[in-house]
VODRENBA-852031 format. One record per residue: residue number from 0; residue in three letters; x, y, z of N, C-alpha, C in turn. Coordinates in Angstrom, 2 decimals. Example, Ala and Ser with C-alpha at 12.3 -4.5 7.8 and 13.67 -1.06 7.14 Angstrom:
<fivo=0&seza=ALA&n_X=13.19&n_Y=-5.69&n_Z=7.80&ca_X=12.30&ca_Y=-4.50&ca_Z=7.80&c_X=13.20&c_Y=-3.30&c_Z=7.80>
<fivo=1&seza=SER&n_X=12.85&n_Y=-2.25&n_Z=7.08&ca_X=13.67&ca_Y=-1.06&ca_Z=7.14&c_X=12.90&c_Y=0.03&c_Z=7.87>
// end
This chain:
<fivo=0&seza=MET&n_X=-62.74&n_Y=-31.92&n_Z=-27.07&ca_X=-61.43&ca_Y=-31.89&ca_Z=-25.49&c_X=-62.24&c_Y=-31.65&c_Z=-24.84>
<fivo=1&seza=THR&n_X=-62.12&n_Y=-32.27&n_Z=-23.58&ca_X=-62.63&ca_Y=-32.66&ca_Z=-22.57&c_X=-62.50&c_Y=-31.53&c_Z=-21.62>
<fivo=2&seza=ASN&n_X=-63.17&n_Y=-31.11&n_Z=-20.60&ca_X=-62.93&ca_Y=-30.40&ca_Z=-19.53&c_X=-62.06&c_Y=-30.42&c_Z=-18.52>
<fivo=3&seza=ARG&n_X=-61.47&n_Y=-31.87&n_Z=-18.83&ca_X=-59.77&ca_Y=-32.29&ca_Z=-17.83&c_X=-58.90&c_Y=-31.65&c_Z=-18.84>
<fivo=4&seza=LYS&n_X=-58.56&n_Y=-31.84&n_Z=-20.00&ca_X=-57.99&ca_Y=-31.50&ca_Z=-20.64&c_X=-57.78&c_Y=-29.89&c_Z=-20.54>
<fivo=5&seza=ILE&n_X=-58.66&n_Y=-29.47&n_Z=-20.91&ca_X=-58.36&ca_Y=-28.12&ca_Z=-20.68&c_X=-58.38&c_Y=-27.39&c_Z=-19.32>
<fivo=6&seza=ALA&n_X=-58.74&n_Y=-27.99&n_Z=-18.07&ca_X=-58.09&ca_Y=-27.93&ca_Z=-17.40&c_X=-56.49&c_Y=-28.44&c_Z=-16.70>
<fivo=7&seza=GLY&n_X=-56.03&n_Y=-28.96&n_Z=-18.22&ca_X=-54.47&ca_Y=-29.23&ca_Z=-17.63&c_X=-54.16&c_Y=-28.11&c_Z=-18.80>
<fivo=8&seza=ILE&n_X=-54.46&n_Y=-27.79&n_Z=-19.76&ca_X=-53.86&ca_Y=-26.93&ca_Z=-20.56&c_X=-53.91&c_Y=-25.74&c_Z=-19.67>
<fivo=9&seza=ILE&n_X=-54.97&n_Y=-24.84&n_Z=-18.94&ca_X=-54.45&ca_Y=-23.77&ca_Z=-18.15&c_X=-53.78&c_Y=-24.04&c_Z=-16.57>
<fivo=10&seza=THR&n_X=-53.75&n_Y=-25.14&n_Z=-15.99&ca_X=-52.85&ca_Y=-25.27&ca_Z=-15.45&c_X=-51.68&c_Y=-24.98&c_Z=-15.69>
<fivo=11&seza=THR&n_X=-51.17&n_Y=-25.29&n_Z=-16.88&ca_X=-49.66&ca_Y=-25.75&ca_Z=-17.44&c_X=-49.27&c_Y=-24.11&c_Z=-17.77>
<fivo=12&seza=ILE&n_X=-50.78&n_Y=-23.27&n_Z=-18.52&ca_X=-50.10&ca_Y=-22.06&ca_Z=-18.64&c_X=-49.50&c_Y=-21.32&c_Z=-17.62>
<fivo=13&seza=ILE&n_X=-50.92&n_Y=-21.19&n_Z=-16.67&ca_X=-50.67&ca_Y=-20.74&ca_Z=-15.68&c_X=-49.02&c_Y=-20.67&c_Z=-14.54>
<fivo=14&seza=GLY&n_X=-48.85&n_Y=-22.23&n_Z=-14.84&ca_X=-47.99&ca_Y=-22.50&ca_Z=-13.80&c_X=-46.33&c_Y=-22.23&c_Z=-14.74>
<fivo=15&seza=LEU&n_X=-46.21&n_Y=-22.22&n_Z=-16.05&ca_X=-45.54&ca_Y=-21.71&ca_Z=-16.85&c_X=-45.02&c_Y=-19.90&c_Z=-16.84>
<fivo=16&seza=CYS&n_X=-46.37&n_Y=-19.58&n_Z=-16.54&ca_X=-46.25&ca_Y=-18.41&ca_Z=-16.40&c_X=-45.22&c_Y=-17.89&c_Z=-15.03>
<fivo=17&seza=ALA&n_X=-46.20&n_Y=-18.51&n_Z=-13.87&ca_X=-45.33&ca_Y=-18.35&ca_Z=-13.01&c_X=-44.31&c_Y=-18.48&c_Z=-12.62>
<fivo=18&seza=LEU&n_X=-43.46&n_Y=-20.16&n_Z=-13.41&ca_X=-42.14&ca_Y=-20.22&ca_Z=-12.97&c_X=-41.22&c_Y=-18.93&c_Z=-14.13>
<fivo=19&seza=ILE&n_X=-41.64&n_Y=-18.85&n_Z=-15.40&ca_X=-41.29&ca_Y=-17.78&ca_Z=-15.67&c_X=-41.07&c_Y=-16.15&c_Z=-14.71>
<fivo=20&seza=ALA&n_X=-41.82&n_Y=-15.86&n_Z=-14.61&ca_X=-42.12&ca_Y=-14.70&ca_Z=-13.51&c_X=-41.21&c_Y=-14.68&c_Z=-11.97>
<fivo=21&seza=PHE&n_X=-41.06&n_Y=-15.92&n_Z=-11.66&ca_X=-40.15&ca_Y=-16.47&ca_Z=-10.42&c_X=-38.48&c_Y=-16.13&c_Z=-11.22>
<fivo=22&seza=PHE&n_X=-38.08&n_Y=-16.39&n_Z=-12.01&ca_X=-36.87&ca_Y=-16.46&ca_Z=-12.66&c_X=-36.64&c_Y=-14.88&c_Z=-13.08>
<fivo=23&seza=ASN&n_X=-37.62&n_Y=-14.46&n_Z=-13.05&ca_X=-37.14&ca_Y=-12.72&ca_Z=-13.94&c_X=-37.55&c_Y=-12.03&c_Z=-12.91>
<fivo=24&seza=ALA&n_X=-37.83&n_Y=-12.08&n_Z=-10.97&ca_X=-38.36&ca_Y=-11.40&ca_Z=-10.80&c_X=-36.79&c_Y=-10.34&c_Z=-10.50>
<fivo=25&seza=GLY&n_X=-37.36&n_Y=-9.03&n_Z=-10.64&ca_X=-36.30&ca_Y=-8.01&ca_Z=-10.33&c_X=-35.50&c_Y=-8.04&c_Z=-11.34>
<fivo=26&seza=MET&n_X=-35.57&n_Y=-8.43&n_Z=-12.62&ca_X=-34.59&ca_Y=-7.80&ca_Z=-13.72&c_X=-35.34&c_Y=-6.90&c_Z=-14.33>
<fivo=27&seza=ASP&n_X=-34.81&n_Y=-6.00&n_Z=-15.32&ca_X=-35.54&ca_Y=-5.15&ca_Z=-16.08&c_X=-35.71&c_Y=-5.07&c_Z=-17.86>
<fivo=28&seza=THR&n_X=-35.82&n_Y=-6.67&n_Z=-17.49&ca_X=-35.68&ca_Y=-6.92&ca_Z=-19.14&c_X=-37.24&c_Y=-6.96&c_Z=-19.43>
<fivo=29&seza=PRO&n_X=-37.26&n_Y=-6.41&n_Z=-20.50&ca_X=-38.63&ca_Y=-6.61&ca_Z=-21.55&c_X=-39.64&c_Y=-8.00&c_Z=-21.24>
<fivo=30&seza=LEU&n_X=-41.22&n_Y=-7.41&n_Z=-21.05&ca_X=-42.00&ca_Y=-8.85&ca_Z=-20.77&c_X=-42.00&c_Y=-9.81&c_Z=-21.84>
<fivo=31&seza=LEU&n_X=-41.64&n_Y=-9.45&n_Z=-23.13&ca_X=-41.80&ca_Y=-10.59&ca_Z=-24.14&c_X=-40.39&c_Y=-10.98&c_Z=-24.21>
<fivo=32&seza=SER&n_X=-38.93&n_Y=-10.62&n_Z=-22.99&ca_X=-37.76&ca_Y=-11.31&ca_Z=-23.51&c_X=-37.45&c_Y=-12.42&c_Z=-22.02>
<fivo=33&seza=TRP&n_X=-38.80&n_Y=-12.50&n_Z=-21.42&ca_X=-38.88&ca_Y=-13.34&ca_Z=-19.97&c_X=-38.14&c_Y=-14.90&c_Z=-20.39>
<fivo=34&seza=PRO&n_X=-39.39&n_Y=-15.36&n_Z=-21.27&ca_X=-39.39&ca_Y=-17.03&ca_Z=-21.67&c_X=-37.74&c_Y=-17.50&c_Z=-22.14>
<fivo=35&seza=LEU&n_X=-37.29&n_Y=-16.70&n_Z=-22.46&ca_X=-35.77&ca_Y=-16.82&ca_Z=-22.98&c_X=-34.71&c_Y=-16.55&c_Z=-22.36>
<fivo=36&seza=GLU&n_X=-34.98&n_Y=-15.42&n_Z=-21.34&ca_X=-33.72&ca_Y=-15.27&ca_Z=-20.12&c_X=-34.22&c_Y=-16.62&c_Z=-19.30>
<fivo=37&seza=ALA&n_X=-35.16&n_Y=-16.62&n_Z=-18.63&ca_X=-35.58&ca_Y=-17.97&ca_Z=-17.95&c_X=-34.70&c_Y=-18.90&c_Z=-18.45>
<fivo=38&seza=TYR&n_X=-34.99&n_Y=-19.42&n_Z=-19.88&ca_X=-34.29&ca_Y=-20.70&ca_Z=-20.28&c_X=-33.09&c_Y=-20.80&c_Z=-20.48>
<fivo=39&seza=LEU&n_X=-32.21&n_Y=-19.48&n_Z=-20.83&ca_X=-31.23&ca_Y=-19.17&ca_Z=-20.77&c_X=-30.38&c_Y=-19.15&c_Z=-19.19>
<fivo=40&seza=GLY&n_X=-30.86&n_Y=-18.56&n_Z=-18.74&ca_X=-30.58&ca_Y=-18.58&ca_Z=-17.14&c_X=-30.54&c_Y=-19.72&c_Z=-16.15>
<fivo=41&seza=VAL&n_X=-31.27&n_Y=-21.11&n_Z=-16.63&ca_X=-31.72&ca_Y=-22.47&ca_Z=-16.60&c_X=-30.62&c_Y=-22.70&c_Z=-17.05>
<fivo=42&seza=ALA&n_X=-30.01&n_Y=-23.18&n_Z=-18.26&ca_X=-29.20&ca_Y=-23.73&ca_Z=-19.06&c_X=-27.73&c_Y=-22.77&c_Z=-18.67>
<fivo=43&seza=PHE&n_X=-27.73&n_Y=-22.08&n_Z=-18.26&ca_X=-26.12&ca_Y=-21.24&ca_Z=-17.61&c_X=-26.00&c_Y=-21.82&c_Z=-16.26>
<fivo=44&seza=THR&n_X=-27.25&n_Y=-21.96&n_Z=-15.18&ca_X=-27.00&ca_Y=-22.42&ca_Z=-13.79&c_X=-26.71&c_Y=-24.12&c_Z=-13.93>
<fivo=45&seza=ILE&n_X=-26.77&n_Y=-24.87&n_Z=-15.04&ca_X=-26.91&ca_Y=-26.16&ca_Z=-14.98&c_X=-25.22&c_Y=-26.23&c_Z=-15.58>
<fivo=46&seza=GLY&n_X=-24.86&n_Y=-25.14&n_Z=-16.49&ca_X=-23.71&ca_Y=-25.47&ca_Z=-17.39&c_X=-22.37&c_Y=-25.16&c_Z=-16.09>
<fivo=47&seza=TRP&n_X=-22.91&n_Y=-23.89&n_Z=-15.38&ca_X=-21.94&ca_Y=-23.40&ca_Z=-14.70&c_X=-21.76&c_Y=-24.61&c_Z=-13.31>
<fivo=48&seza=LEU&n_X=-22.82&n_Y=-25.04&n_Z=-12.89&ca_X=-22.73&ca_Y=-25.65&ca_Z=-11.71&c_X=-22.02&c_Y=-27.38&c_Z=-12.72>
<fivo=49&seza=THR&n_X=-22.33&n_Y=-27.64&n_Z=-13.44&ca_X=-21.70&ca_Y=-28.96&ca_Z=-13.41&c_X=-20.43&c_Y=-28.87&c_Z=-14.44>
<fivo=50&seza=SER&n_X=-19.98&n_Y=-27.97&n_Z=-15.54&ca_X=-18.89&ca_Y=-27.47&ca_Z=-15.50&c_X=-19.39&c_Y=-28.79&c_Z=-17.02>
<fivo=51&seza=MET&n_X=-20.66&n_Y=-29.11&n_Z=-17.04&ca_X=-20.46&ca_Y=-29.50&ca_Z=-18.54&c_X=-20.73&c_Y=-29.16&c_Z=-19.78>
<fivo=52&seza=PRO&n_X=-20.62&n_Y=-30.30&n_Z=-21.38&ca_X=-20.57&ca_Y=-28.98&ca_Z=-22.27&c_X=-22.21&c_Y=-28.03&c_Z=-22.55>
<fivo=53&seza=THR&n_X=-21.71&n_Y=-27.19&n_Z=-23.52&ca_X=-22.45&ca_Y=-25.98&ca_Z=-23.37&c_X=-24.14&c_Y=-26.82&c_Z=-24.46>
<fivo=54&seza=PHE&n_X=-23.91&n_Y=-27.08&n_Z=-25.42&ca_X=-24.92&ca_Y=-27.95&ca_Z=-26.03&c_X=-25.95&c_Y=-28.90&c_Z=-24.73>
<fivo=55&seza=LEU&n_X=-25.03&n_Y=-29.86&n_Z=-24.04&ca_X=-26.03&ca_Y=-30.52&ca_Z=-23.06&c_X=-26.75&c_Y=-29.84&c_Z=-22.13>
<fivo=56&seza=ALA&n_X=-25.82&n_Y=-28.66&n_Z=-21.89&ca_X=-26.85&ca_Y=-27.87&ca_Z=-20.80&c_X=-27.81&c_Y=-27.30&c_Z=-21.24>
<fivo=57&seza=TYR&n_X=-27.94&n_Y=-26.69&n_Z=-22.52&ca_X=-29.38&ca_Y=-26.11&ca_Z=-23.70&c_X=-30.12&c_Y=-27.61&c_Z=-23.39>
<fivo=58&seza=LEU&n_X=-29.71&n_Y=-28.54&n_Z=-23.79&ca_X=-30.60&ca_Y=-29.60&ca_Z=-23.96&c_X=-31.23&c_Y=-30.41&c_Z=-22.98>
<fivo=59&seza=ILE&n_X=-30.27&n_Y=-30.05&n_Z=-21.67&ca_X=-31.06&ca_Y=-30.34&ca_Z=-20.33&c_X=-32.07&c_Y=-29.38&c_Z=-19.76>
<fivo=60&seza=ALA&n_X=-31.49&n_Y=-28.14&n_Z=-19.96&ca_X=-32.62&ca_Y=-26.94&ca_Z=-19.63&c_X=-34.23&c_Y=-27.20&c_Z=-20.35>
<fivo=61&seza=ALA&n_X=-33.76&n_Y=-27.50&n_Z=-21.85&ca_X=-35.18&ca_Y=-27.48&ca_Z=-22.50&c_X=-35.83&c_Y=-28.91&c_Z=-21.78>
<fivo=62&seza=LEU&n_X=-35.24&n_Y=-29.94&n_Z=-21.24&ca_X=-36.00&ca_Y=-31.20&ca_Z=-20.97&c_X=-36.47&c_Y=-30.67&c_Z=-19.31>
<fivo=63&seza=ILE&n_X=-36.21&n_Y=-30.14&n_Z=-18.88&ca_X=-36.58&ca_Y=-29.50&ca_Z=-17.83&c_X=-38.21&c_Y=-29.00&c_Z=-17.87>
<fivo=64&seza=PHE&n_X=-37.57&n_Y=-27.76&n_Z=-18.87&ca_X=-39.06&ca_Y=-27.02&ca_Z=-19.02&c_X=-40.21&c_Y=-27.96&c_Z=-19.64>
<fivo=65&seza=VAL&n_X=-40.19&n_Y=-28.93&n_Z=-20.21&ca_X=-40.54&ca_Y=-30.07&ca_Z=-20.70&c_X=-41.34&c_Y=-30.78&c_Z=-19.31>
<fivo=66&seza=LEU&n_X=-40.35&n_Y=-31.19&n_Z=-18.84&ca_X=-41.05&ca_Y=-32.13&ca_Z=-17.54&c_X=-42.19&c_Y=-31.46&c_Z=-17.14>
<fivo=67&seza=ILE&n_X=-41.41&n_Y=-29.97&n_Z=-16.93&ca_X=-42.40&ca_Y=-29.33&ca_Z=-15.82&c_X=-43.57&c_Y=-29.11&c_Z=-16.25>
<fivo=68&seza=ALA&n_X=-43.48&n_Y=-28.55&n_Z=-17.52&ca_X=-45.07&ca_Y=-28.69&ca_Z=-18.44&c_X=-45.78&c_Y=-29.69&c_Z=-18.29>
<fivo=69&seza=VAL&n_X=-45.48&n_Y=-30.96&n_Z=-18.50&ca_X=-46.36&ca_Y=-32.20&ca_Z=-18.71&c_X=-46.52&c_Y=-32.54&c_Z=-16.91>
<fivo=70&seza=SER&n_X=-45.76&n_Y=-32.08&n_Z=-15.95&ca_X=-46.22&ca_Y=-32.44&ca_Z=-14.97&c_X=-47.19&c_Y=-31.57&c_Z=-13.60>
<fivo=71&seza=LEU&n_X=-47.02&n_Y=-30.39&n_Z=-14.72&ca_X=-47.96&ca_Y=-29.36&ca_Z=-14.48&c_X=-49.21&c_Y=-29.67&c_Z=-14.98>
<fivo=72&seza=TYR&n_X=-49.55&n_Y=-30.44&n_Z=-16.30&ca_X=-50.59&ca_Y=-30.85&ca_Z=-17.16&c_X=-51.14&c_Y=-31.88&c_Z=-16.08>
<fivo=73&seza=ASN&n_X=-50.77&n_Y=-32.89&n_Z=-16.19&ca_X=-50.87&ca_Y=-33.73&ca_Z=-15.11&c_X=-51.64&c_Y=-33.73&c_Z=-13.88>
<fivo=74&seza=LEU&n_X=-50.90&n_Y=-32.64&n_Z=-13.01&ca_X=-51.48&ca_Y=-32.26&ca_Z=-12.10&c_X=-53.16&c_Y=-31.71&c_Z=-12.08>
<fivo=75&seza=GLY&n_X=-53.20&n_Y=-30.69&n_Z=-13.28&ca_X=-54.50&ca_Y=-30.12&ca_Z=-13.55&c_X=-55.78&c_Y=-30.93&c_Z=-14.04>
<fivo=76&seza=SER&n_X=-55.26&n_Y=-31.73&n_Z=-14.52&ca_X=-56.20&ca_Y=-32.79&ca_Z=-15.07&c_X=-56.72&c_Y=-33.59&c_Z=-13.78>
<fivo=77&seza=TRP&n_X=-55.15&n_Y=-33.78&n_Z=-12.78&ca_X=-55.98&ca_Y=-34.59&ca_Z=-11.83&c_X=-56.42&c_Y=-33.86&c_Z=-10.68>
<fivo=78&seza=VAL&n_X=-56.34&n_Y=-32.59&n_Z=-10.50&ca_X=-57.70&ca_Y=-32.01&ca_Z=-9.84&c_X=-58.59&c_Y=-31.93&c_Z=-10.36>
<fivo=79&seza=TYR&n_X=-58.61&n_Y=-31.65&n_Z=-11.26&ca_X=-60.28&ca_Y=-31.32&ca_Z=-12.13&c_X=-60.80&c_Y=-32.73&c_Z=-12.07>
<fivo=80&seza=GLY&n_X=-60.18&n_Y=-33.86&n_Z=-11.85&ca_X=-60.84&ca_Y=-34.92&ca_Z=-11.70&c_X=-61.28&c_Y=-35.26&c_Z=-10.61>
<fivo=81&seza=LEU&n_X=-60.47&n_Y=-34.84&n_Z=-9.08&ca_X=-60.75&ca_Y=-34.80&ca_Z=-8.10&c_X=-62.15&c_Y=-33.66&c_Z=-7.82>
<fivo=82&seza=VAL&n_X=-62.22&n_Y=-32.60&n_Z=-8.33&ca_X=-63.29&ca_Y=-31.44&ca_Z=-7.89&c_X=-64.40&c_Y=-32.00&c_Z=-8.86>
<fivo=83&seza=ALA&n_X=-64.59&n_Y=-32.88&n_Z=-10.00&ca_X=-65.82&ca_Y=-32.85&ca_Z=-10.56&c_X=-65.93&c_Y=-34.77&c_Z=-10.05>
<fivo=84&seza=GLY&n_X=-65.68&n_Y=-35.35&n_Z=-9.38&ca_X=-65.68&ca_Y=-36.21&ca_Z=-8.88&c_X=-65.44&c_Y=-37.85&c_Z=-9.72>
<fivo=85&seza=ARG&n_X=-64.92&n_Y=-37.52&n_Z=-10.86&ca_X=-64.44&ca_Y=-38.59&ca_Z=-11.40&c_X=-63.02&c_Y=-39.31&c_Z=-11.20>
<fivo=86&seza=GLY&n_X=-62.28&n_Y=-38.34&n_Z=-10.20&ca_X=-61.31&ca_Y=-39.31&ca_Z=-9.73&c_X=-60.30&c_Y=-40.07&c_Z=-10.23>
// end
């Protein structure tokens, strides 16, 4: 595994943890329940704002988290490439 991939994975983990912490700020839920609460909160918001079927709201919420993870991975590997001079 190259350093560029490791930088992308670390960026993804830190970014998703920060996003989940942002969604759960001020809530009294236990720390282990935060990822599920963030996912359900996004699915509820999508379903409530668009009044689409429940299964589609869950699917879009999962797709949003996957797209955020992929974009954070690409951002981390790109920044590592800039810092390491391999642009």
